[in-house]
mmCIF file as gemmi writes it, N, C-alpha and C atoms, coordinates in Angstrom:
data_model
loop_
_atom_site.group_PDB
_atom_site.id
_atom_site.type_symbol
_atom_site.label_atom_id
_atom_site.label_alt_id
_atom_site.label_comp_id
_atom_site.label_asym_id
_atom_site.label_entity_id
_atom_site.label_seq_id
_atom_site.pdbx_PDB_ins_code
_atom_site.Cartn_x
_atom_site.Cartn_y
_atom_site.Cartn_z
_atom_site.occupancy
_atom_site.B_iso_or_equiv
_atom_site.pdbx_formal_charge
_atom_site.auth_seq_id
_atom_site.auth_asym_id
_atom_site.pdbx_PDB_model_num
ATOM 1 N N . MET Axp A 1 ? 126.762 21.381 113.307 1 0 ? 1 A 1
ATOM 2 C CA . MET Axp A 1 ? 128.092 21.95 113.141 1 0 ? 1 A 1
ATOM 3 C C . MET Axp A 1 ? 127.988 23.394 112.641 1 0 ? 1 A 1
ATOM 4 N N . MET Axp A 2 ? 128.945 24.196 113.005 1 0 ? 2 A 1
ATOM 5 C CA . MET Axp A 2 ? 128.932 25.609 112.667 1 0 ? 2 A 1
ATOM 6 C C . MET Axp A 2 ? 129.47 25.852 111.257 1 0 ? 2 A 1
ATOM 7 N N . ILE Axp A 3 ? 128.917 26.857 110.578 1 0 ? 3 A 1
ATOM 8 C CA . ILE Axp A 3 ? 129.395 27.225 109.248 1 0 ? 3 A 1
ATOM 9 C C . ILE Axp A 3 ? 130.664 28.052 109.412 1 0 ? 3 A 1
ATOM 10 N N . LYS Axp A 4 ? 131.742 27.613 108.757 1 0 ? 4 A 1
ATOM 11 C CA . LYS Axp A 4 ? 133.027 28.29 108.855 1 0 ? 4 A 1
ATOM 12 C C . LYS Axp A 4 ? 133.574 28.568 107.459 1 0 ? 4 A 1
ATOM 13 N N . LYS Axp A 5 ? 134.568 29.44 107.394 1 0 ? 5 A 1
ATOM 14 C CA . LYS Axp A 5 ? 135.226 29.786 106.142 1 0 ? 5 A 1
ATOM 15 C C . LYS Axp A 5 ? 135.872 28.537 105.533 1 0 ? 5 A 1
ATOM 16 N N . GLY Axp A 6 ? 135.655 28.328 104.235 1 0 ? 6 A 1
ATOM 17 C CA . GLY Axp A 6 ? 136.277 27.207 103.541 1 0 ? 6 A 1
ATOM 18 C C . GLY Axp A 6 ? 135.396 25.977 103.419 1 0 ? 6 A 1
ATOM 19 N N . LEU Axp A 7 ? 134.254 25.945 104.129 1 0 ? 7 A 1
ATOM 20 C CA . LEU Axp A 7 ? 133.368 24.784 104.072 1 0 ? 7 A 1
ATOM 21 C C . LEU Axp A 7 ? 132.385 24.906 102.906 1 0 ? 7 A 1
ATOM 22 N N . LYS Axp A 8 ? 131.912 23.742 102.421 1 0 ? 8 A 1
ATOM 23 C CA . LYS Axp A 8 ? 130.943 23.713 101.331 1 0 ? 8 A 1
ATOM 24 C C . LYS Axp A 8 ? 129.538 23.836 101.907 1 0 ? 8 A 1
ATOM 25 N N . VAL Axp A 9 ? 128.706 24.68 101.276 1 0 ? 9 A 1
ATOM 26 C CA . VAL Axp A 9 ? 127.327 24.871 101.721 1 0 ? 9 A 1
ATOM 27 C C . VAL Axp A 9 ? 126.375 24.84 100.527 1 0 ? 9 A 1
ATOM 28 N N . ARG Axp A 10 ? 125.095 24.566 100.814 1 0 ? 10 A 1
ATOM 29 C CA . ARG Axp A 10 ? 124.031 24.604 99.803 1 0 ? 10 A 1
ATOM 30 C C . ARG Axp A 10 ? 123.075 25.72 100.191 1 0 ? 10 A 1
ATOM 31 N N . VAL Axp A 11 ? 122.593 26.48 99.188 1 0 ? 11 A 1
ATOM 32 C CA . VAL Axp A 11 ? 121.667 27.588 99.431 1 0 ? 11 A 1
ATOM 33 C C . VAL Axp A 11 ? 120.245 27.032 99.481 1 0 ? 11 A 1
ATOM 34 N N . LEU Axp A 12 ? 119.499 27.405 100.533 1 0 ? 12 A 1
ATOM 35 C CA . LEU Axp A 12 ? 118.142 26.898 100.739 1 0 ? 12 A 1
ATOM 36 C C . LEU Axp A 12 ? 117.059 27.847 100.238 1 0 ? 12 A 1
ATOM 37 N N . ALA Axp A 13 ? 117.374 29.141 100.106 1 0 ? 13 A 1
ATOM 38 C CA . ALA Axp A 13 ? 116.361 30.122 99.706 1 0 ? 13 A 1
ATOM 39 C C . ALA Axp A 13 ? 116.999 31.236 98.893 1 0 ? 13 A 1
ATOM 40 N N . GLY Axp A 14 ? 116.171 31.916 98.1 1 0 ? 14 A 1
ATOM 41 C CA . GLY Axp A 14 ? 116.645 33.051 97.324 1 0 ? 14 A 1
ATOM 42 C C . GLY Axp A 14 ? 116.837 32.715 95.859 1 0 ? 14 A 1
ATOM 43 N N . LYS Axp A 15 ? 117.453 33.636 95.128 1 0 ? 15 A 1
ATOM 44 C CA . LYS Axp A 15 ? 117.596 33.475 93.68 1 0 ? 15 A 1
ATOM 45 C C . LYS Axp A 15 ? 118.573 32.364 93.3 1 0 ? 15 A 1
ATOM 46 N N . ASP Axp A 16 ? 119.468 32 94.211 1 0 ? 16 A 1
ATOM 47 C CA . ASP Axp A 16 ? 120.45 30.947 93.936 1 0 ? 16 A 1
ATOM 48 C C . ASP Axp A 16 ? 120.112 29.65 94.671 1 0 ? 16 A 1
ATOM 49 N N . LYS Axp A 17 ? 118.833 29.395 94.882 1 0 ? 17 A 1
ATOM 50 C CA . LYS Axp A 17 ? 118.368 28.207 95.603 1 0 ? 17 A 1
ATOM 51 C C . LYS Axp A 17 ? 118.91 26.928 94.961 1 0 ? 17 A 1
ATOM 52 N N . LYS Axp A 18 ? 119.324 25.968 95.789 1 0 ? 18 A 1
ATOM 53 C CA . LYS Axp A 18 ? 119.851 24.649 95.412 1 0 ? 18 A 1
ATOM 54 C C . LYS Axp A 18 ? 121.26 24.678 94.842 1 0 ? 18 A 1
ATOM 55 N N . LYS Axp A 19 ? 121.881 25.868 94.77 1 0 ? 19 A 1
ATOM 56 C CA . LYS Axp A 19 ? 123.267 25.944 94.298 1 0 ? 19 A 1
ATOM 57 C C . LYS Axp A 19 ? 124.214 25.665 95.458 1 0 ? 19 A 1
ATOM 58 N N . GLU Axp A 20 ? 125.423 25.213 95.121 1 0 ? 20 A 1
ATOM 59 C CA . GLU Axp A 20 ? 126.419 24.907 96.137 1 0 ? 20 A 1
ATOM 60 C C . GLU Axp A 20 ? 127.66 25.751 95.919 1 0 ? 20 A 1
ATOM 61 N N . GLY Axp A 21 ? 128.376 26.026 97.011 1 0 ? 21 A 1
ATOM 62 C CA . GLY Axp A 21 ? 129.595 26.808 96.902 1 0 ? 21 A 1
ATOM 63 C C . GLY Axp A 21 ? 130.386 26.782 98.196 1 0 ? 21 A 1
ATOM 64 N N . GLU Axp A 22 ? 131.524 27.451 98.162 1 0 ? 22 A 1
ATOM 65 C CA . GLU Axp A 22 ? 132.43 27.494 99.307 1 0 ? 22 A 1
ATOM 66 C C . GLU Axp A 22 ? 132.316 28.838 100.013 1 0 ? 22 A 1
ATOM 67 N N . VAL Axp A 23 ? 132.278 28.809 101.34 1 0 ? 23 A 1
ATOM 68 C CA . VAL Axp A 23 ? 132.193 30.038 102.132 1 0 ? 23 A 1
ATOM 69 C C . VAL Axp A 23 ? 133.539 30.764 102.041 1 0 ? 23 A 1
ATOM 70 N N . ILE Axp A 24 ? 133.504 32.052 101.634 1 0 ? 24 A 1
ATOM 71 C CA . ILE Axp A 24 ? 134.748 32.813 101.498 1 0 ? 24 A 1
ATOM 72 C C . ILE Axp A 24 ? 134.903 33.892 102.57 1 0 ? 24 A 1
ATOM 73 N N . GLU Axp A 25 ? 133.791 34.269 103.207 1 0 ? 25 A 1
ATOM 74 C CA . GLU Axp A 25 ? 133.854 35.306 104.25 1 0 ? 25 A 1
ATOM 75 C C . GLU Axp A 25 ? 132.637 35.171 105.153 1 0 ? 25 A 1
ATOM 76 N N . ILE Axp A 26 ? 132.815 35.477 106.462 1 0 ? 26 A 1
ATOM 77 C CA . ILE Axp A 26 ? 131.701 35.399 107.404 1 0 ? 26 A 1
ATOM 78 C C . ILE Axp A 26 ? 131.625 36.686 108.221 1 0 ? 26 A 1
ATOM 79 N N . ASP Axp A 27 ? 130.398 37.189 108.396 1 0 ? 27 A 1
ATOM 80 C CA . ASP Axp A 27 ? 130.129 38.354 109.235 1 0 ? 27 A 1
ATOM 81 C C . ASP Axp A 27 ? 129.304 37.86 110.428 1 0 ? 27 A 1
ATOM 82 N N . ARG Axp A 28 ? 129.982 37.475 111.502 1 0 ? 28 A 1
ATOM 83 C CA . ARG Axp A 28 ? 129.317 36.884 112.677 1 0 ? 28 A 1
ATOM 84 C C . ARG Axp A 28 ? 128.293 37.81 113.351 1 0 ? 28 A 1
ATOM 85 N N . PRO Axp A 29 ? 128.596 39.088 113.573 1 0 ? 29 A 1
ATOM 86 C CA . PRO Axp A 29 ? 127.607 39.949 114.254 1 0 ? 29 A 1
ATOM 87 C C . PRO Axp A 29 ? 126.273 40.056 113.499 1 0 ? 29 A 1
ATOM 88 N N . ALA Axp A 30 ? 126.317 40.014 112.181 1 0 ? 30 A 1
ATOM 89 C CA . ALA Axp A 30 ? 125.097 40.139 111.377 1 0 ? 30 A 1
ATOM 90 C C . ALA Axp A 30 ? 124.576 38.776 110.917 1 0 ? 30 A 1
ATOM 91 N N . ASN Axp A 31 ? 125.229 37.68 111.315 1 0 ? 31 A 1
ATOM 92 C CA . ASN Axp A 31 ? 124.848 36.318 110.913 1 0 ? 31 A 1
ATOM 93 C C . ASN Axp A 31 ? 124.762 36.158 109.402 1 0 ? 31 A 1
ATOM 94 N N . ARG Axp A 32 ? 125.775 36.637 108.7 1 0 ? 32 A 1
ATOM 95 C CA . ARG Axp A 32 ? 125.78 36.561 107.241 1 0 ? 32 A 1
ATOM 96 C C . ARG Axp A 32 ? 127.082 35.951 106.742 1 0 ? 32 A 1
ATOM 97 N N . ALA Axp A 33 ? 127.026 35.39 105.537 1 0 ? 33 A 1
ATOM 98 C CA . ALA Axp A 33 ? 128.221 34.779 104.949 1 0 ? 33 A 1
ATOM 99 C C . ALA Axp A 33 ? 128.257 35.062 103.456 1 0 ? 33 A 1
ATOM 100 N N . LYS Axp A 34 ? 129.473 35.123 102.897 1 0 ? 34 A 1
ATOM 101 C CA . LYS Axp A 34 ? 129.65 35.247 101.451 1 0 ? 34 A 1
ATOM 102 C C . LYS Axp A 34 ? 130.041 33.883 100.926 1 0 ? 34 A 1
ATOM 103 N N . VAL Axp A 35 ? 129.361 33.458 99.852 1 0 ? 35 A 1
ATOM 104 C CA . VAL Axp A 35 ? 129.643 32.166 99.233 1 0 ? 35 A 1
ATOM 105 C C . VAL Axp A 35 ? 130.132 32.41 97.818 1 0 ? 35 A 1
ATOM 106 N N . LYS Axp A 36 ? 131.174 31.703 97.42 1 0 ? 36 A 1
ATOM 107 C CA . LYS Axp A 36 ? 131.792 31.881 96.097 1 0 ? 36 A 1
ATOM 108 C C . LYS Axp A 36 ? 130.779 31.65 94.975 1 0 ? 36 A 1
ATOM 109 N N . GLU Axp A 37 ? 130.672 32.619 94.063 1 0 ? 37 A 1
ATOM 110 C CA . GLU Axp A 37 ? 129.787 32.577 92.884 1 0 ? 37 A 1
ATOM 111 C C . GLU Axp A 37 ? 128.288 32.536 93.226 1 0 ? 37 A 1
ATOM 112 N N . ILE Axp A 38 ? 127.913 32.87 94.473 1 0 ? 38 A 1
ATOM 113 C CA . ILE Axp A 38 ? 126.504 32.871 94.885 1 0 ? 38 A 1
ATOM 114 C C . ILE Axp A 38 ? 126.106 34.297 95.269 1 0 ? 38 A 1
ATOM 115 N N . ASN Axp A 39 ? 124.846 34.677 94.949 1 0 ? 39 A 1
ATOM 116 C CA . ASN Axp A 39 ? 124.3 36 95.266 1 0 ? 39 A 1
ATOM 117 C C . ASN Axp A 39 ? 125.157 37.116 94.651 1 0 ? 39 A 1
ATOM 118 N N . MET Axp A 40 ? 125.449 36.98 93.353 1 0 ? 40 A 1
ATOM 119 C CA . MET Axp A 40 ? 126.264 37.964 92.645 1 0 ? 40 A 1
ATOM 120 C C . MET Axp A 40 ? 125.463 39.25 92.431 1 0 ? 40 A 1
ATOM 121 N N . VAL Axp A 41 ? 126.115 40.395 92.69 1 0 ? 41 A 1
ATOM 122 C CA . VAL Axp A 41 ? 125.495 41.694 92.492 1 0 ? 41 A 1
ATOM 123 C C . VAL Axp A 41 ? 126.416 42.56 91.639 1 0 ? 41 A 1
ATOM 124 N N . LYS Axp A 42 ? 125.832 43.5 90.914 1 0 ? 42 A 1
ATOM 125 C CA . LYS Axp A 42 ? 126.608 44.433 90.096 1 0 ? 42 A 1
ATOM 126 C C . LYS Axp A 42 ? 126.918 45.665 90.937 1 0 ? 42 A 1
ATOM 127 N N . LYS Axp A 43 ? 128.165 46.117 90.88 1 0 ? 43 A 1
ATOM 128 C CA . LYS Axp A 43 ? 128.575 47.302 91.64 1 0 ? 43 A 1
ATOM 129 C C . LYS Axp A 43 ? 129.212 48.293 90.681 1 0 ? 43 A 1
ATOM 130 N N . HIS Axp A 44 ? 128.737 49.538 90.744 1 0 ? 44 A 1
ATOM 131 C CA . HIS Axp A 44 ? 129.298 50.594 89.905 1 0 ? 44 A 1
ATOM 132 C C . HIS Axp A 44 ? 130.498 51.202 90.624 1 0 ? 44 A 1
ATOM 133 N N . VAL Axp A 45 ? 131.671 51.148 89.987 1 0 ? 45 A 1
ATOM 134 C CA . VAL Axp A 45 ? 132.907 51.636 90.597 1 0 ? 45 A 1
ATOM 135 C C . VAL Axp A 45 ? 133.39 52.867 89.844 1 0 ? 45 A 1
ATOM 136 N N . LYS Axp A 46 ? 133.685 53.92 90.59 1 0 ? 46 A 1
ATOM 137 C CA . LYS Axp A 46 ? 134.154 55.164 90.005 1 0 ? 46 A 1
ATOM 138 C C . LYS Axp A 46 ? 135.638 55.04 89.635 1 0 ? 46 A 1
ATOM 139 N N . THR Axp A 47 ? 136.044 55.665 88.552 1 0 ? 47 A 1
ATOM 140 C CA . THR Axp A 47 ? 137.435 55.633 88.11 1 0 ? 47 A 1
ATOM 141 C C . THR Axp A 47 ? 138.307 56.475 89.043 1 0 ? 47 A 1
ATOM 142 N N . THR Axp A 48 ? 139.454 55.896 89.435 1 0 ? 48 A 1
ATOM 143 C CA . THR Axp A 48 ? 140.431 56.632 90.238 1 0 ? 48 A 1
ATOM 144 C C . THR Axp A 48 ? 141.775 56.558 89.522 1 0 ? 48 A 1
ATOM 145 N N . LYS Axp A 49 ? 142.798 57.166 90.1 1 0 ? 49 A 1
ATOM 146 C CA . LYS Axp A 49 ? 144.13 57.125 89.488 1 0 ? 49 A 1
ATOM 147 C C . LYS Axp A 49 ? 144.679 55.701 89.439 1 0 ? 49 A 1
ATOM 148 N N . GLU Axp A 50 ? 144.363 54.915 90.479 1 0 ? 50 A 1
ATOM 149 C CA . GLU Axp A 50 ? 144.887 53.544 90.555 1 0 ? 50 A 1
ATOM 150 C C . GLU Axp A 50 ? 144.024 52.549 89.777 1 0 ? 50 A 1
ATOM 151 N N . LYS Axp A 51 ? 142.687 52.684 89.902 1 0 ? 51 A 1
ATOM 152 C CA . LYS Axp A 51 ? 141.776 51.682 89.344 1 0 ? 51 A 1
ATOM 153 C C . LYS Axp A 51 ? 140.918 52.254 88.225 1 0 ? 51 A 1
ATOM 154 N N . LYS Axp A 52 ? 140.622 51.384 87.263 1 0 ? 52 A 1
ATOM 155 C CA . LYS Axp A 52 ? 139.705 51.738 86.197 1 0 ? 52 A 1
ATOM 156 C C . LYS Axp A 52 ? 138.287 51.49 86.696 1 0 ? 52 A 1
ATOM 157 N N . GLY Axp A 53 ? 137.369 52.375 86.378 1 0 ? 53 A 1
ATOM 158 C CA . GLY Axp A 53 ? 135.985 52.255 86.831 1 0 ? 53 A 1
ATOM 159 C C . GLY Axp A 53 ? 135.184 51.302 85.965 1 0 ? 53 A 1
ATOM 160 N N . GLY Axp A 54 ? 133.895 51.279 86.201 1 0 ? 54 A 1
ATOM 161 C CA . GLY Axp A 54 ? 133.001 50.433 85.422 1 0 ? 54 A 1
ATOM 162 C C . GLY Axp A 54 ? 132.058 49.664 86.329 1 0 ? 54 A 1
ATOM 163 N N . ILE Axp A 55 ? 131.384 48.674 85.733 1 0 ? 55 A 1
ATOM 164 C CA . ILE Axp A 55 ? 130.443 47.853 86.485 1 0 ? 55 A 1
ATOM 165 C C . ILE Axp A 55 ? 131.107 46.497 86.731 1 0 ? 55 A 1
ATOM 166 N N . ILE Axp A 56 ? 131.274 46.159 88.016 1 0 ? 56 A 1
ATOM 167 C CA . ILE Axp A 56 ? 131.885 44.872 88.341 1 0 ? 56 A 1
ATOM 168 C C . ILE Axp A 56 ? 130.865 43.989 89.058 1 0 ? 56 A 1
ATOM 169 N N . SER Axp A 57 ? 131.02 42.665 88.899 1 0 ? 57 A 1
ATOM 170 C CA . SER Axp A 57 ? 130.171 41.708 89.608 1 0 ? 57 A 1
ATOM 171 C C . SER Axp A 57 ? 130.944 41.156 90.784 1 0 ? 57 A 1
ATOM 172 N N . LYS Axp A 58 ? 130.287 41.108 91.945 1 0 ? 58 A 1
ATOM 173 C CA . LYS Axp A 58 ? 130.933 40.527 93.114 1 0 ? 58 A 1
ATOM 174 C C . LYS Axp A 58 ? 129.894 39.847 93.991 1 0 ? 58 A 1
ATOM 175 N N . GLU Axp A 59 ? 130.377 38.992 94.902 1 0 ? 59 A 1
ATOM 176 C CA . GLU Axp A 59 ? 129.475 38.283 95.8 1 0 ? 59 A 1
ATOM 177 C C . GLU Axp A 59 ? 128.932 39.228 96.861 1 0 ? 59 A 1
ATOM 178 N N . SER Axp A 60 ? 127.688 38.989 97.254 1 0 ? 60 A 1
ATOM 179 C CA . SER Axp A 60 ? 127.09 39.744 98.34 1 0 ? 60 A 1
ATOM 180 C C . SER Axp A 60 ? 126.801 38.774 99.482 1 0 ? 60 A 1
ATOM 181 N N . PHE Axp A 61 ? 126.592 39.324 100.683 1 0 ? 61 A 1
ATOM 182 C CA . PHE Axp A 61 ? 126.322 38.477 101.838 1 0 ? 61 A 1
ATOM 183 C C . PHE Axp A 61 ? 124.946 37.827 101.738 1 0 ? 61 A 1
ATOM 184 N N . ILE Axp A 62 ? 124.828 36.613 102.27 1 0 ? 62 A 1
ATOM 185 C CA . ILE Axp A 62 ? 123.566 35.881 102.345 1 0 ? 62 A 1
ATOM 186 C C . ILE Axp A 62 ? 123.409 35.425 103.791 1 0 ? 62 A 1
ATOM 187 N N . HIS Axp A 63 ? 122.183 35.439 104.295 1 0 ? 63 A 1
ATOM 188 C CA . HIS Axp A 63 ? 121.957 35.104 105.7 1 0 ? 63 A 1
ATOM 189 C C . HIS Axp A 63 ? 122.272 33.631 105.962 1 0 ? 63 A 1
ATOM 190 N N . ILE Axp A 64 ? 122.887 33.368 107.118 1 0 ? 64 A 1
ATOM 191 C CA . ILE Axp A 64 ? 123.325 32.009 107.465 1 0 ? 64 A 1
ATOM 192 C C . ILE Axp A 64 ? 122.144 31.041 107.545 1 0 ? 64 A 1
ATOM 193 N N . SER Axp A 65 ? 120.949 31.528 107.903 1 0 ? 65 A 1
ATOM 194 C CA . SER Axp A 65 ? 119.776 30.65 107.999 1 0 ? 65 A 1
ATOM 195 C C . SER Axp A 65 ? 119.371 30.105 106.633 1 0 ? 65 A 1
ATOM 196 N N . ASN Axp A 66 ? 119.82 30.736 105.558 1 0 ? 66 A 1
ATOM 197 C CA . ASN Axp A 66 ? 119.51 30.28 104.207 1 0 ? 66 A 1
ATOM 198 C C . ASN Axp A 66 ? 120.581 29.352 103.648 1 0 ? 66 A 1
ATOM 199 N N . LEU Axp A 67 ? 121.533 28.957 104.492 1 0 ? 67 A 1
ATOM 200 C CA . LEU Axp A 67 ? 122.612 28.067 104.072 1 0 ? 67 A 1
ATOM 201 C C . LEU Axp A 67 ? 122.554 26.765 104.851 1 0 ? 67 A 1
ATOM 202 N N . LYS Axp A 68 ? 122.907 25.669 104.162 1 0 ? 68 A 1
ATOM 203 C CA . LYS Axp A 68 ? 122.949 24.36 104.804 1 0 ? 68 A 1
ATOM 204 C C . LYS Axp A 68 ? 124.319 23.767 104.551 1 0 ? 68 A 1
ATOM 205 N N . LEU Axp A 69 ? 124.95 23.3 105.614 1 0 ? 69 A 1
ATOM 206 C CA . LEU Axp A 69 ? 126.273 22.709 105.513 1 0 ? 69 A 1
ATOM 207 C C . LEU Axp A 69 ? 126.186 21.382 104.782 1 0 ? 69 A 1
ATOM 208 N N . ILE Axp A 70 ? 127.075 21.163 103.802 1 0 ? 70 A 1
ATOM 209 C CA . ILE Axp A 70 ? 127.146 19.887 103.102 1 0 ? 70 A 1
ATOM 210 C C . ILE Axp A 70 ? 128.222 19.067 103.787 1 0 ? 70 A 1
ATOM 211 N N . SER Axp A 71 ? 127.804 17.991 104.412 1 0 ? 71 A 1
ATOM 212 C CA . SER Axp A 71 ? 128.745 17.16 105.162 1 0 ? 71 A 1
ATOM 213 C C . SER Axp A 71 ? 129.573 16.319 104.205 1 0 ? 71 A 1
ATOM 214 N N . GLU Axp A 72 ? 130.88 16.358 104.385 1 0 ? 72 A 1
ATOM 215 C CA . GLU Axp A 72 ? 131.793 15.547 103.57 1 0 ? 72 A 1
ATOM 216 C C . GLU Axp A 72 ? 131.748 14.084 104.022 1 0 ? 72 A 1
ATOM 217 N N . LYS Axp A 73 ? 131.304 13.858 105.255 1 0 ? 73 A 1
ATOM 218 C CA . LYS Axp A 73 ? 131.286 12.511 105.816 1 0 ? 73 A 1
ATOM 219 C C . LYS Axp A 73 ? 130.23 11.636 105.153 1 0 ? 73 A 1
ATOM 220 N N . LYS Axp A 74 ? 129.122 12.226 104.686 1 0 ? 74 A 1
ATOM 221 C CA . LYS Axp A 74 ? 128.049 11.459 104.062 1 0 ? 74 A 1
ATOM 222 C C . LYS Axp A 74 ? 128.514 10.794 102.77 1 0 ? 74 A 1
ATOM 223 N N . LYS Axp A 75 ? 129.426 11.444 102.05 1 0 ? 75 A 1
ATOM 224 C CA . LYS Axp A 75 ? 129.906 10.914 100.779 1 0 ? 75 A 1
ATOM 225 C C . LYS Axp A 75 ? 130.821 9.709 100.98 1 0 ? 75 A 1
ATOM 226 N N . GLU Axp A 76 ? 131.471 9.638 102.154 1 0 ? 76 A 1
ATOM 227 C CA . GLU Axp A 76 ? 132.422 8.57 102.427 1 0 ? 76 A 1
ATOM 228 C C . GLU Axp A 76 ? 131.801 7.493 103.31 1 0 ? 76 A 1
ATOM 229 N N . LYS Axp A 77 ? 130.664 6.924 102.872 1 0 ? 77 A 1
ATOM 230 C CA . LYS Axp A 77 ? 130.003 5.894 103.664 1 0 ? 77 A 1
ATOM 231 C C . LYS Axp A 77 ? 130.787 4.59 103.571 1 0 ? 77 A 1
ATOM 232 N N . THR Axp A 78 ? 131.021 4.014 104.724 1 0 ? 78 A 1
ATOM 233 C CA . THR Axp A 78 ? 131.723 2.729 104.76 1 0 ? 78 A 1
ATOM 234 C C . THR Axp A 78 ? 130.873 1.727 105.507 1 0 ? 78 A 1
ATOM 235 N N . GLU Axp A 79 ? 130.826 0.516 105.011 1 0 ? 79 A 1
ATOM 236 C CA . GLU Axp A 79 ? 130.026 -0.518 105.647 1 0 ? 79 A 1
ATOM 237 C C . GLU Axp A 79 ? 130.856 -1.249 106.685 1 0 ? 79 A 1
ATOM 238 N N . VAL Axp A 80 ? 130.23 -1.508 107.835 1 0 ? 80 A 1
ATOM 239 C CA . VAL Axp A 80 ? 130.891 -2.24 108.906 1 0 ? 80 A 1
ATOM 240 C C . VAL Axp A 80 ? 130.218 -3.6 109.005 1 0 ? 80 A 1
ATOM 241 N N . LYS Axp A 81 ? 130.983 -4.658 108.8 1 0 ? 81 A 1
ATOM 242 C CA . LYS Axp A 81 ? 130.433 -6.013 108.883 1 0 ? 81 A 1
ATOM 243 C C . LYS Axp A 81 ? 130.688 -6.593 110.267 1 0 ? 81 A 1
ATOM 244 N N . LYS Axp A 82 ? 129.662 -7.274 110.807 1 0 ? 82 A 1
ATOM 245 C CA . LYS Axp A 82 ? 129.8 -7.888 112.134 1 0 ? 82 A 1
ATOM 246 C C . LYS Axp A 82 ? 130.162 -9.351 112.013 1 0 ? 82 A 1
């Protein structure tokens, strides 16, 4: 099954290995996805008239090959009696 926005995934490689989260954004041409609270990076933001500057933490893209879809169907196992 394809990884889509809103689905739960598990990280297979990198600094956040074995963590789980929800896909919040996908970049199809680059085969990358953003996962909530995964691969957090610090970004230095300059002060403008509208926004206050400083160092903010935000999610960065992670390659789709490093993500594994967590199937919701596995949790709902039902026994069929013959």
